[in-house]
KEKE-3310 file (N, C-alpha, C; in steps of 0.2 Angstrom, whole numbers, plus 5000, padded with zeros to 4 digits):
npx = (5050:5045:5039:5041:5053:5062:5064:5070:5082:5087:5089:5100:5109:5110:5103:5103:5109:5102:5108:5110:5097:5100:5111:5123:5125:5137:5134:5119:5112:5101:5085:5081:5069:5052:5046:5034:5017:5007:4997:4986:4991:4982:4973:4983:4986:4974:4973:4984:4992:4996:5002:5002:5003:5009:5013:5024:5029:5043:5047:5047:5062:5060:5049:5055:5066:5059:5053:5064:5069:5059:5060:5073:5079:5089:5083:5087:5099:5108:5112:5102:5089:5073:5069:5069:5084:5091:5102:5107:5115:5113:5113:5107:5106:5100:5098:5093:5086:5086:5081:5093:5103:5111:5110:5117:5107:5113:5111:5116:5122:5111:5109:5112:5122:5132:5132:5132:5133:5121:5104:5096:5083:5076:5082:5080:5069:5058:5045:5036:5032:5042:5051:5048:5042:5045:5055:5065:5068:5081:5084:5098:5109:5122:5133:5146:5143:5136:5143:5140:5129:5124:5130:5122:5110:5109:5103:5090:5089:5092:5081:5070:5074:5074:5059:5054:5059:5052:5039:5038:5040:5029:5018:5022:5020:5006:5001:5005:4999:5005:5009:5014:5024:5030:5043:5048:5052:5064:5080:5092:5106:5109:5106:5115:5126:5125:5124:5137:5141:5149:5153:5150:5139:5120:5107:5091:5076:5066:5057:5044:5041:5030:5020:5002:4994:4986:4966:4959)
npy = (4908:4915:4931:4934:4926:4931:4944:4942:4936:4945:4955:4949:4950:4939:4937:4929:4925:4912:4897:4897:4892:4883:4886:4901:4911:4923:4933:4940:4942:4953:4951:4963:4976:4977:4992:4998:4999:4993:4997:5010:5025:5032:5021:5013:5019:5019:5005:5004:4995:4990:4973:4958:4945:4932:4923:4909:4908:4910:4925:4926:4929:4940:4947:4950:4959:4969:4975:4980:4989:4997:5001:5008:5010:5014:5026:5035:5041:5049:5043:5045:5041:5032:5035:5049:5059:5070:5082:5074:5064:5051:5041:5029:5012:4995:4982:4965:4951:4935:4919:4912:4919:4936:4951:4965:4978:4983:4997:5003:4992:4984:4973:4959:4959:4948:4949:4941:4924:4917:4916:4929:4934:4930:4939:4952:4958:4959:4954:4938:4934:4937:4928:4918:4924:4928:4938:4950:4967:4978:4994:5005:5019:5026:5037:5042:5046:5057:5070:5083:5087:5095:5088:5087:5084:5073:5061:5063:5067:5055:5046:5052:5049:5035:5033:5037:5027:5016:5018:5018:5004:5000:5005:4998:4985:4986:4988:4976:4966:4961:4958:4969:4977:4991:4991:4998:4993:4985:4976:4985:4984:4971:4967:4976:4970:4957:4960:4964:4978:4994:5007:5019:5016:5015:5007:5009:5006:4991:4980:4969:4959:4950:4936:4937:4928:4913:4914:4905)
npz = (5067:5083:5088:5102:5105:5096:5100:5113:5108:5103:5112:5119:5110:5100:5089:5074:5057:5046:5039:5020:5009:4998:4983:4982:4972:4966:4959:4952:4937:4932:4922:4908:4914:4911:4905:4901:4901:4914:4928:4929:4938:4947:4950:4956:4966:4974:4976:4985:4999:5016:5020:5030:5028:5021:5005:5004:4991:4979:4970:4953:4943:4933:4938:4951:4945:4940:4951:4959:4949:4949:4963:4964:4952:4938:4927:4918:4906:4912:4923:4933:4945:4949:4961:4972:4976:4989:4982:4973:4980:4980:4991:4995:4998:4992:4999:4997:5005:5002:5001:4998:5000:5004:4996:4987:4978:4962:4954:4943:4935:4934:4942:4955:4969:4979:4995:5008:5012:5017:5025:5029:5031:5043:5052:5048:5054:5069:5067:5064:5051:5043:5042:5033:5021:5004:5001:5010:5010:5013:5017:5017:5021:5015:5022:5018:5005:5006:5007:5004:5011:5026:5041:5052:5045:5039:5042:5042:5029:5022:5028:5021:5007:5009:5011:4999:4991:4996:4993:4980:4979:4985:4976:4965:4969:4971:4958:4952:4959:4970:4988:5002:5015:5025:5036:5053:5065:5069:5072:5071:5074:5072:5059:5053:5057:5051:5037:5036:5037:5037:5050:5043:5037:5037:5045:5039:5037:5035:5022:5017:5005:4993:4988:4990:5005:5002:5005:5018)
capx = (5052:5040:5041:5045:5060:5067:5065:5074:5087:5090:5092:5106:5114:5110:5098:5108:5105:5102:5112:5106:5093:5103:5117:5123:5128:5141:5131:5113:5111:5092:5083:5079:5064:5047:5046:5029:5011:5006:4991:4986:4994:4978:4971:4988:4986:4969:4975:4991:4990:5001:4999:5006:5001:5013:5014:5032:5032:5047:5045:5051:5067:5058:5045:5061:5069:5054:5052:5070:5070:5054:5062:5077:5083:5092:5079:5090:5105:5114:5112:5096:5085:5066:5067:5074:5089:5094:5108:5109:5120:5112:5116:5103:5107:5095:5099:5088:5087:5083:5083:5098:5108:5109:5112:5115:5106:5117:5106:5118:5122:5104:5111:5112:5129:5130:5136:5132:5130:5115:5098:5095:5076:5073:5085:5077:5063:5055:5038:5036:5031:5049:5055:5046:5040:5051:5061:5065:5072:5083:5087:5104:5111:5129:5134:5151:5141:5132:5148:5138:5124:5127:5130:5115:5104:5110:5100:5084:5088:5091:5075:5066:5075:5070:5052:5051:5059:5047:5032:5039:5039:5021:5015:5024:5016:4999:5001:5008:4996:5009:5009:5020:5023:5036:5043:5053:5052:5070:5085:5098:5112:5109:5106:5122:5132:5124:5126:5144:5140:5154:5151:5146:5132:5115:5101:5084:5070:5065:5051:5043:5037:5029:5012:4997:4993:4979:4962:4958)
capy = (4909:4920:4938:4936:4923:4937:4949:4938:4934:4951:4958:4945:4950:4933:4936:4927:4923:4904:4894:4898:4887:4882:4889:4907:4914:4928:4938:4938:4947:4954:4953:4970:4977:4981:4999:5001:4996:4992:4999:5018:5027:5033:5014:5009:5022:5016:4999:5003:4994:4985:4966:4955:4939:4931:4916:4908:4907:4914:4929:4925:4935:4944:4951:4953:4963:4975:4977:4983:4993:5002:5004:5014:5009:5019:5027:5040:5040:5052:5040:5046:5035:5031:5039:5056:5059:5076:5084:5068:5059:5043:5037:5024:5005:4992:4976:4960:4945:4930:4911:4909:4925:4942:4953:4972:4979:4988:5000:5005:4986:4981:4966:4959:4957:4944:4951:4937:4918:4915:4918:4935:4935:4931:4945:4959:4960:4955:4951:4931:4933:4939:4922:4913:4927:4926:4941:4956:4973:4983:5001:5007:5024:5027:5043:5044:5049:5063:5076:5090:5087:5096:5081:5085:5084:5067:5056:5065:5067:5049:5044:5054:5046:5028:5033:5037:5020:5011:5021:5015:4997:5000:5006:4992:4979:4987:4986:4969:4960:4959:4961:4971:4980:4993:4989:5001:4989:4980:4975:4988:4982:4964:4967:4979:4965:4951:4962:4966:4985:4999:5013:5024:5014:5015:5004:5014:5002:4985:4980:4963:4959:4943:4936:4937:4922:4912:4915:4898)
capz = (5075:5085:5090:5108:5105:5092:5105:5119:5105:5101:5118:5120:5104:5097:5083:5069:5051:5045:5033:5015:5006:4991:4981:4983:4967:4968:4956:4949:4931:4931:4914:4908:4916:4907:4908:4898:4904:4921:4931:4929:4943:4952:4952:4959:4973:4977:4979:4989:5007:5019:5021:5034:5028:5014:5004:5004:4984:4977:4965:4947:4942:4930:4943:4955:4941:4939:4958:4960:4945:4951:4968:4963:4946:4934:4922:4913:4903:4916:4930:4937:4947:4949:4967:4971:4981:4989:4980:4970:4984:4979:4997:4998:4994:4994:5001:4996:5009:4999:5006:4995:5002:5004:4989:4986:4970:4959:4949:4936:4930:4936:4944:4961:4970:4984:5002:5013:5008:5023:5025:5034:5032:5050:5055:5045:5058:5074:5065:5063:5044:5039:5040:5027:5016:4998:5002:5013:5007:5018:5016:5020:5020:5015:5023:5015:4998:5008:5009:5003:5016:5033:5045:5056:5042:5035:5043:5040:5021:5020:5029:5016:5002:5009:5011:4992:4988:4999:4991:4975:4980:4986:4970:4961:4972:4970:4951:4951:4963:4976:4995:5005:5021:5027:5044:5056:5071:5068:5075:5066:5075:5070:5053:5050:5057:5046:5031:5035:5036:5041:5054:5038:5033:5043:5042:5041:5036:5029:5018:5015:4998:4991:4986:4995:5007:5001:5010:5019)
cpx = (5048:5043:5045:5052:5064:5069:5070:5081:5091:5093:5098:5110:5116:5107:5103:5105:5105:5106:5107:5102:5095:5109:5116:5128:5131:5138:5124:5112:5103:5091:5081:5071:5059:5046:5038:5023:5010:4999:4992:4988:4988:4974:4976:4987:4980:4968:4981:4988:4996:4997:5004:5006:5004:5013:5021:5034:5036:5044:5050:5055:5065:5054:5050:5065:5065:5054:5058:5071:5065:5056:5067:5082:5084:5086:5080:5096:5111:5114:5106:5092:5077:5065:5072:5078:5092:5101:5111:5115:5119:5115:5112:5106:5102:5097:5093:5090:5084:5085:5090:5105:5106:5113:5111:5114:5110:5112:5110:5120:5115:5106:5111:5119:5128:5135:5136:5128:5126:5109:5096:5088:5074:5076:5083:5071:5061:5048:5040:5036:5037:5052:5053:5043:5047:5056:5059:5070:5074:5085:5091:5106:5118:5131:5141:5149:5137:5137:5145:5131:5127:5125:5124:5109:5104:5105:5093:5084:5087:5084:5071:5067:5073:5063:5051:5053:5054:5041:5032:5038:5031:5017:5016:5020:5009:4998:5002:5003:5001:5008:5015:5019:5030:5037:5050:5056:5057:5076:5091:5104:5114:5109:5112:5127:5131:5126:5135:5146:5147:5150:5148:5140:5127:5109:5095:5079:5071:5058:5050:5039:5036:5021:5008:4995:4986:4974:4960:4950)
cpy = (4916:4927:4937:4932:4927:4942:4947:4937:4941:4955:4956:4945:4943:4930:4935:4924:4914:4903:4895:4891:4886:4886:4897:4910:4921:4934:4936:4944:4946:4954:4960:4970:4980:4988:5003:4997:4996:4996:5006:5021:5029:5025:5011:5012:5021:5010:4998:5001:4990:4979:4962:4948:4938:4923:4916:4907:4911:4918:4927:4931:4939:4949:4954:4960:4971:4979:4982:4989:4999:5005:5010:5012:5014:5019:5033:5039:5044:5049:5041:5041:5035:5035:5044:5055:5067:5078:5079:5064:5053:5039:5031:5017:5002:4984:4970:4954:4941:4923:4909:4914:4931:4947:4961:4973:4984:4991:5001:4999:4983:4974:4965:4955:4953:4947:4947:4930:4915:4919:4923:4935:4935:4937:4952:4962:4957:4952:4943:4931:4934:4934:4918:4918:4927:4930:4948:4960:4977:4989:5004:5014:5025:5034:5046:5047:5056:5070:5083:5092:5089:5089:5081:5083:5076:5062:5057:5065:5059:5045:5046:5050:5038:5027:5033:5031:5015:5013:5017:5008:4997:5000:5001:4986:4979:4985:4980:4963:4957:4962:4963:4976:4983:4993:4994:4998:4983:4982:4978:4985:4974:4964:4970:4974:4959:4953:4964:4974:4989:5004:5017:5023:5013:5012:5008:5009:4996:4985:4973:4963:4951:4943:4935:4930:4920:4913:4906:4897)
cpz = (5077:5087:5097:5109:5102:5096:5110:5116:5104:5108:5121:5115:5100:5092:5076:5062:5051:5039:5026:5012:4998:4989:4981:4978:4968:4965:4952:4943:4932:4925:4914:4910:4912:4910:4905:4901:4911:4922:4931:4937:4948:4953:4957:4967:4976:4980:4983:4996:5010:5021:5026:5034:5020:5012:5004:4996:4982:4971:4959:4946:4939:4934:4948:4952:4940:4945:4960:4957:4947:4959:4968:4958:4942:4928:4918:4912:4909:4923:4935:4939:4947:4956:4967:4977:4982:4986:4976:4973:4981:4984:4998:4994:4996:4994:5000:5001:5005:5003:5004:4998:5002:4999:4990:4979:4969:4953:4942:4932:4931:4938:4953:4963:4977:4990:5008:5010:5015:5021:5031:5035:5040:5054:5053:5050:5063:5073:5063:5055:5041:5038:5034:5021:5011:4999:5006:5010:5013:5014:5020:5017:5021:5017:5021:5007:5000:5009:5009:5007:5023:5037:5049:5053:5038:5036:5042:5032:5019:5022:5023:5009:5002:5010:5003:4989:4990:4995:4984:4974:4981:4980:4965:4963:4971:4962:4949:4954:4969:4983:4997:5011:5023:5034:5046:5062:5069:5072:5070:5067:5072:5062:5050:5051:5052:5039:5030:5033:5039:5045:5050:5036:5039:5040:5044:5041:5033:5026:5016:5008:4996:4989:4992:4998:5005:5005:5011:5018)
residu = (MET:ASN:THR:LEU:THR:LYS:LEU:ALA:LEU:GLY:MET:MET:GLY:ARG:LEU:ARG:PRO:GLN:PRO:PRO:ARG:GLY:ASP:SER:PRO:ALA:SER:ILE:ALA:LEU:PRO:PRO:PRO:GLY:LYS:LEU:GLY:GLY:MET:PRO:LEU:MET:GLU:ALA:LEU:SER:LYS:ARG:GLN:SER:THR:ARG:ASP:PHE:ALA:PRO:ASP:PRO:LEU:PRO:LEU:ALA:VAL:LEU:SER:GLU:LEU:LEU:TRP:ALA:ALA:CYS:GLY:LYS:ASN:ARG:ALA:ASP:GLY:GLY:ARG:THR:ALA:PRO:SER:ALA:LEU:ASN:ALA:GLN:GLU:MET:ASP:VAL:PHE:VAL:ALA:LEU:PRO:THR:GLY:ALA:TYR:ARG:TYR:ASN:PRO:ALA:ALA:HIS:SER:LEU:ASP:LEU:VAL:ALA:SER:SER:ASP:LEU:ARG:ARG:VAL:THR:GLY:TYR:GLN:ASP:PHE:VAL:ASP:GLU:ALA:PRO:LEU:ASP:LEU:VAL:PHE:VAL:ALA:ASP:HIS:THR:ARG:MET:ALA:LEU:VAL:PRO:ALA:ALA:GLN:ARG:GLU:ALA:TYR:ALA:TYR:VAL:ALA:ALA:GLY:ALA:ILE:ALA:GLN:ASN:VAL:TYR:LEU:PHE:ALA:ALA:SER:SER:GLY:LEU:ALA:THR:VAL:ILE:ARG:ALA:TRP:ILE:ASP:ARG:GLU:ALA:ILE:ALA:ASP:ALA:LEU:GLY:LEU:SER:HIS:ASP:GLN:GLN:VAL:LEU:LEU:SER:GLN:THR:VAL:GLY:TYR:PHE:LYS:PRO:ALA:ARG)
# end
């Protein structure tokens, strides 16, 4: 679906998910992520870039596992994460829009929990490439976890946390030969509706990840 059509549907409140492509398991157990090796940090920083051309090929489960762990996985026995959170509020949830359904990443169990049995990729942004890229991440702040943060500052704190997660994804993508782009031009209301979010949950950003589209 092209951008203009999405804009028109969004203005009418009619931007909707598609049926899932295949079965939608209630839970997906992710394999343990590899935590050693990878590209040196300075080299990954030199290769970090935004890309808007993606191949449709799905990411293997092992790659998805490492991607999500790098994004905001548990990296310490006390429950600490790979991305920072002010006052350790851990207010961020990462949702994964796959062709088979939309899932919430559970860092403690390192698993994916089904939240919607539909293909939400087209809803995660106005750009046409989000429809066929293998996955789109959606970063959502749960304000109920931010009781220690002054109400006027919660949105700012949440955006900082989302930015840290997004950069983790960028560096993992650079290290793994993947393409990615962060996106703020999104229909937040349509995404929240499709994910079944409450009024305390705020959609902040989306990020597309996949393989580079082969040069013609």
